[in-house]
C-alpha positions as CSV (number, residue, x, y, z in Angstrom):
1,M,-60.2,7.2,28.2
2,N,-58.4,8.9,31.1
3,W,-55.7,8.1,33.5
4,S,-57.9,7.3,36.3
5,A,-59.6,4.5,34.1
6,I,-56.6,3.1,33.1
7,L,-54.9,3.0,36.7
8,K,-58.2,1.3,37.9
9,F,-58.0,-1.3,35.3
10,A,-54.2,-1.8,35.8
11,L,-54.7,-2.5,39.5
12,K,-57.7,-4.7,39.0
13,N,-55.8,-7.1,36.6
14,W,-52.2,-6.4,37.5
15,K,-51.4,-10.1,37.7
16,E,-52.6,-10.6,34.2
17,L,-50.9,-7.7,33.0
18,L,-47.6,-8.7,34.8
19,V,-47.9,-12.4,33.2
20,I,-48.3,-10.7,29.7
21,A,-45.3,-8.6,30.4
22,S,-43.4,-11.5,31.7
23,L,-44.2,-13.8,28.7
24,S,-43.5,-10.8,26.4
25,L,-39.8,-10.6,28.2
26,V,-39.4,-14.5,27.8
27,A,-40.6,-14.3,23.9
28,L,-38.3,-11.4,23.3
29,K,-35.2,-12.9,25.3
30,S,-35.9,-16.3,23.4
31,R,-35.7,-14.4,20.0
32,M,-32.4,-12.8,21.3
33,D,-30.9,-16.1,22.3
34,Y,-32.0,-17.8,19.1
35,S,-30.6,-15.0,17.1
36,A,-27.2,-15.3,18.9
37,L,-27.3,-19.0,18.7
38,R,-28.0,-18.9,14.9
39,K,-25.0,-16.3,14.4
40,A,-22.8,-18.5,16.5
41,Y,-23.9,-21.5,14.1
42,E,-23.3,-19.5,11.0
43,I,-19.8,-18.3,12.4
44,S,-19.0,-22.1,13.4
45,K,-20.2,-23.3,10.0
46,E,-17.8,-20.7,8.0
47,E,-15.0,-21.6,10.2
48,T,-15.5,-25.3,9.6
49,E,-15.6,-24.8,5.7
50,E,-12.5,-22.6,5.9
51,R,-10.8,-25.6,8.0
52,I,-11.8,-28.0,5.3
53,E,-10.5,-25.8,2.4
54,A,-7.4,-25.5,4.3
55,L,-7.0,-29.1,4.7
56,Q,-8.0,-29.5,1.2
57,Y,-5.0,-27.1,0.2
58,I,-2.4,-29.0,2.5
59,H,-3.7,-32.2,1.0
60,S,-3.4,-31.2,-2.6
61,E,0.3,-29.7,-1.6
62,E,1.4,-33.0,0.3
63,L,0.0,-35.1,-3.1
64,A,2.1,-32.6,-5.3
65,R,5.2,-33.0,-3.2
66,R,4.7,-36.6,-2.9
67,D,4.3,-36.8,-6.8
68,Q,7.6,-34.6,-6.9
69,A,9.5,-37.0,-4.7
70,L,8.4,-40.0,-6.7
71,Q,9.3,-38.6,-10.2
72,D,12.7,-37.5,-8.3
73,Y,13.1,-41.2,-7.3
74,K,12.2,-42.8,-10.6
75,D,14.9,-40.1,-12.2
76,T,17.5,-41.1,-9.7
77,I,16.8,-44.8,-10.3
78,E,17.1,-44.0,-14.1
79,G,20.5,-42.3,-13.9
80,I,21.9,-45.0,-11.5
81,E,20.6,-47.9,-14.0
82,E,22.4,-46.1,-16.8
83,E,25.5,-45.6,-14.7
84,Y,25.5,-49.3,-14.0
85,E,25.1,-50.2,-17.5
86,K,28.1,-47.8,-18.5
87,T,30.2,-49.4,-15.6
88,R,29.5,-52.9,-16.6
89,D,30.0,-52.4,-20.3
90,Q,33.5,-51.0,-19.3
91,L,34.2,-53.6,-16.9
92,E,33.3,-56.1,-19.7
93,R,35.8,-54.2,-22.0
94,E,38.5,-54.2,-19.5
95,K,38.0,-58.1,-18.7
96,Q,38.2,-58.9,-22.4
97,K,41.4,-56.9,-22.8
98,K,42.9,-58.6,-19.6
99,T,41.7,-61.9,-21.0
100,K,43.3,-61.2,-24.3
101,R,46.6,-59.9,-22.7
102,Y,46.7,-63.0,-20.5
103,E,46.1,-65.4,-23.3
104,E,48.9,-63.5,-25.1
105,Q,51.3,-63.4,-22.1
106,F,50.5,-67.3,-21.6
107,S,51.4,-68.2,-25.0
108,Q,54.5,-66.0,-25.0
109,D,55.8,-65.8,-21.2
110,K,54.1,-68.5,-19.0
111,E,56.9,-67.7,-16.3
112,G,56.0,-64.1,-16.1
113,L,52.1,-64.8,-16.0
114,A,52.9,-67.3,-13.2
115,N,54.9,-64.5,-11.1
116,E,52.4,-62.1,-11.9
117,I,49.4,-64.4,-10.5
118,I,51.7,-65.0,-7.4
119,S,52.4,-61.5,-6.7
120,T,48.7,-60.5,-7.2
121,F,47.0,-63.2,-5.2
122,G,49.8,-64.3,-2.8
123,F,49.9,-67.9,-4.1
124,E,52.9,-70.2,-3.8
125,L,54.3,-72.1,-6.5
126,V,54.1,-75.8,-6.0
127,E,56.0,-78.2,-8.6
């Protein structure tokens, strides 16, 4: 085959050759677009997975902090209850001491007890 035969064939069938070339270009462009789209999808998928992992990590951190806060709360409540019991027992002992002292004072010095009550509570003695 020589160049003149090829040139005649090309001139005679230029429309068909142009259509084939155009379709080839469209197919090539579609393949490139599809490849770029697939790459973008893969990148998006990886980013989404990274975000999910980050959110799961943050969630686990929040759960750990919440559990720690609950434990701190329970420990604090426990300490307060222990302190309350100690204080209550101490008040009960003081109450018993004062009651015993007032009973002794009542049997020995009624006038002194009356004066102490008057001065403590601001009562007036009425006879």
